[in-house]
N, C-alpha and C positions, 0 to 999 in steps of 0.2 A: 238516201243516207240521212241518220239522225245525228244533228250537230251536238256535241257534248257541251254542256254547260262549263264555262271557265271556273275552275273552283276558287280561283283567286278571289271571285267577286264575294265569297262566303266568309272571308276573314272579317271577324266582328270587332267593332269598335271597344277599346276598353278606356278606363280612366287614363291610363298612360297615352293610349291612341289620340285621345283628346288633347293633350299636352302636345304631342308630336304633330297633331295637325293645327297647332297654332293657337288655340282657343284659350290658353292660359299662358302666363308668363313663364318663360324657361330661364332659370338663373344661370344656366350654364351657356347661353348664348353667346355668340362671338362679339356683338356689338352691344347689345342691351340697351337701345335706346328707342324711343317712341316716336312717331311722326310729329313734326312741328305743328301740323295742321289738324283739322277735325275730319275724321274718317267717316266716309258714308256707313249707314247701318248695314250689316251683312244680310239682314231681311228686307232691304229696300228691293221691291220687284222690278225696278227700273235700272238696275245696275248695269246690265248686258247692254241695254240701249244707250245709257250714259257713256260707258266706255265706247261704244261704237261711234256715237256722235263726236266725243272727243277726238277720237282717232282720225275721223274724217276731217275735222275741222283742222287738224295739224297737217293732214297731207304728207307730203313727201319730206317734211321737217323731221318726223319722227319715224324711227325704224326700231320695231319691238323685237327683242330675243327672247326666245322661250327655251330653256334646258329640259332636257327630257324628263328630269324628275319634278317638274312643276305640276301644280294642279290642272285638271281638265279645263276649268273655268278660266284660267290664265293663259293656257297654251291657245285657246281658240282665238286669241288675239294677237298672236306671235306672227309676225312675217316670215321668220325663219326659225327651225327647231333644231337642236343639235347637242353635241358635248360642248364643254366650256371653250376648248380652244378653237373648234370650228365656228363657234358663235363669234369669238373675238375677231377672227378673220373675216367673217361675213360683215362685222360691223365697219371694219378697216376699208372693204371694198365697196361701200356706200358713202363716199365723201360728200354726197350733197344732202345727207341727213344731218341736220344740226344737233338733234337730240337723238342718243341711243338709250333706249329703255331696255335695262338688261333684267329680265326675269330669271334671276339664279341666285348666286351668293356673292358676298363681298369680293372674294379674291377673282372671281370672274369678271366683276365690273373693273377691277383695277387692271385686269389684263386687257380688257377692252380699251381702257383709256391709254394704256402704254401703247397699244397698236394703232389706235386712230389718230387723226390730225388733232392739231391744237385748237382748230376752230369746232371741233365735235365736243358735245357735253354728254358724258355718261351719266347716267342717272339709275339708282337702285330703289325700286318701289318702297322697300323697307330696310332701312339701315341696320335692323337687329337681324337680317338673313345674313349669317356669317357661315363658317365651317368649322366644326369642332377639331377636325384633322388639320386644318391651317393654323389653327391656335395651338397645337401641341409643339410648334417650333416657333419660338420667337427670335427676334434678331439678337437679343442679348444672350439667349441660351446658345445659339448657333456659334456666336463669337466666343464665347467661353468654350465650347467644344472645340473650336479651332486652336484655342490656346493650349488645351489639353493634348491634342494631336501634335502641336509643336514641341511641347514639353517631352513627349514620347519619341520625339525625332522622326515623325512620320509625316508630317504635314506636307513636305514637298513631294511625297509620293502619292498624295490624295488628291483626286478630282471629284468636286461635289457634283452630283446630279440631283436635280430637284424635280419633283413632281408638279404637274401644272398646278394641282391642288394644294398651293401655298401662297403665302402673302407676297406682295411686291418686294418687301424687305428681304425675304429669303430669296427670291429671284435674283434682287441685286446683289446679294451676298454670293450667290452662285456665279453670276456674271464677274464680279470682281476677281474671284479665285480661279477663272479660267474653266468653269463648268458649264454644264447645259441643263435645258430643261427637257422633260419628257412627257408624255401622255401615256395613258395606259395601253394605247395601241402601237406606240413606238420605242417602249421601254428598253427592249432588247437592242434595237439599234443604238440607243443612246448609250447604254452601258458598254456596248462593243467599242464605240468611239471613244468613251472614257478610259477603257483599258489601253487603248492605244496611245493616250496622252500620259497615263501613270499607272502605278502599280495597284492601287486601291481606290475604291470608290466610297465616299460618304454620301449615302442616299437618304434625301428628305422629303416629306416627313412621314411617308407611309412605310412602315417596315414590311408590311405583307407583300406589297407590288414589289418592291425591292428584292425580297428574298425569293418569291415565287419566280421572278424573271431569272435571277441568277441561277437558281437551282433547276427550274424546268427548262429554261430556254438556253442558258450558257453552259449547263452541265456541271456547275459546282456542287459542292457538297454543303449540308448545313453547317458542316465545321468551318467552313470558310466564311461564315457569317457571324458577326458579333453584333449585339444590341446595346446601342448607347441610351443609356437613361439620363436626361437632363436634370432629373431630380435627385440624382445620387452624385457623391463626390467622384469627380473624374469619370463621369458617365457610368460609374458601376464597373469599370474595366480597367485591368492592368495595362502597363506599357507593353508588357510582353504579348498580351492579348491582341492590342491594337496593332503590334508589329507583325503578328502572325496572320491576321485577318486579311481577306480581300474585300469583303463587303462590311462597311460599318453602317448598320442600319439604325435610323433614328427610332425611338421608342414613340411612334405616333400610329394611328389607324383611323379608318373611316367607321364611324359610330354604327353605321347601317350595316356595311358588309362585314364588319367584325362580329356581327351578331349570329350569323349562320355558322353552323357546326357540323361534324361529321356526323352526329346523330341526326340531324336535319336530311343529309342525304340518305342515310340508311333508312329512315323513317318513309321518305317520299318512294324510294325504290321498292319499299315493301307493301306501300298503299297502291303504286300504280306500276304493275308490271310492264316492262318495255320502256319505262320513261327515260328521255335523255336529260341528263342533269347539266345545265350551262350556268356558269358562273362568272363573275366578274373578278380579275385578278387581285382586286383589293381584298378579296376574302383570305382567311386563314390558310396556312399552307397545306394543312390536313384536308382542308375542303377542296381546294383546288387538286389536290393528287388524287382525291376521290371522284371527281367529276369527269364527264365525258368530254366535254369542251369548255374553254376558258377564253375570255375575250372582253374587249372594250364594251361600252355601251353600243356604239356604232356596230361592233361585231355581233352583239347579241340580236340587235335589230334585223341585220343582213342574213343572219343564220336561220332566224323564223322565217323571213321573205322566202328563203330557198328550200325551207323545210316541206316535205311532201304531206299531202292532205292525210289526215288521220294519224299523225305522228303525234307523240305525247312529250311535253318539255315541263321541267321544273326549272324555274329561273332564279338565280341568286343575286338579285340587286334590288334596287328600291321600288316600292310597291306601286307608286304612282305609274311608273313605266310599265311594270309587268301587267298591272290591270288594264292598262292602255292596249297593251299589245295583245292580252287575252281577248279583249272585245273586238279588236280589229280583225284577228285571225281566225275567231269562231266560226263565221260563215264559211270558211275554208275547211273546217272539221278538223283544225289543230287544237288540240289540248294544252293549254298553257296554264301552269299553276305557280303560285309562289313557293318558293323552297322551304320557307319557314311557316310554321303554323300560327304565329303571332303577328300582329302589325308590326310593320317596319317601315314607316314614313322617315324621310329626312326632315328632322324637326325644323331646320332652319329654312330648308328650301320651302317648306309649306307656310312660312310666315307670310310669302307674298301671296296674297289671295285677291279676289275680285274688288273689295274695297280699296285695297292698297293701291291697285292698278288703276282704278278710276279716279281716286285722289291725286295720282301722279299725272294721269293724261289731263284731267280738267286743269290741274294747276298750269302744266305747260301750255295748254290751249289759252289759258287767261295771261300768258306771258310771265309766268312766276316759275323761276327755275328752282327745283325742289331735290333735295337728296343727291347732289352732285357727287360723284366719286373723282377724285383728283390726285394723282401721283405726282410728287414733287420730281422737279427735272433730274437731279442727280440719281435719285432711286430709279426713275424711269429710264436713265441712260444705261446704268448697268444691267437692269433686268432686261432692257432690250437686247443688249449683248448676249445674254443666256438664251433668249429666244430665237435670236438670229441664228446662233450656233445649232439649235435644234433644227431650224427651218433648212439648214444647210447639210443636215444628215442625208446621206445617199437613200 
């Protein structure tokens, strides 16, 4: 049997791709700061050996977490890989590790700090590795939203449900107001729980995951959902709209998953007869409705593991992961392509590269703590309440 070449590898870099790969400054990044030390050159031929040597010197004192969307050059040094919540829990299960090096983005490192012990130090190799979605809901904006709900006379009926992809401040807000956190794999359970507590849900910060879960999984209609825009007076909604709504969706989205369109789905079906379209629930509603399968990052991986040889798949999620999966399953005769024709890296995930990881590990090996992510005690307390409610979901 001839193994098909994974078409995802044919995606060509563009000037935008170079920006998304972190080679240039991104003015829209979450943190927008530089490392305080001197990074090794990306062209240094000894980077891999330097990272390996520093990690060996640290031994059990360091535990490196690698999110699925990280570059291959970074993933090779991860002790465990996974989605953001899995990694945070993995960190909490390693109390002997003094340093948790989180190769992901800022909100993920915050969650790890919340769930780990006070003796452990969480480190983010590049403080500029943020999340545009998390930035779309600030503590001040959400507090103002709650005031709007109060003035409309509906706040007492509303239970906040916040996606894991949110800042510690938003998780703390959720905890203070009796809500819970969700992941893309347990959003349905979280919403069912929330509707047992109240009549309405304020879903933060990803509108698409909230809408898709409510309509696709809970059987609501699109009319049951309203979109709260924090940049408009009163969220751009009337008191009557808020009173009639079941789902109050925050106007936020993932910059990567939001790029996929219905045209992308139609195009790949025309190009590859018999293709299975598998997308993440952060995609737009019309994309999810047109897909064959929908699920979290872990779901996507497991679906491809179980797929029969010779099957064809178009995947709507971040390109680093899709490319890695295409290479992994090509020997089994599975053809895996990227759903979009253009490059779609997560810009801030890609800020963590091998030079940043080497700098971090060598600094720690020399006894110098860098780029520590630390959540204050009050925020941690209420954020942990929300996370514990999620952990208690059936």
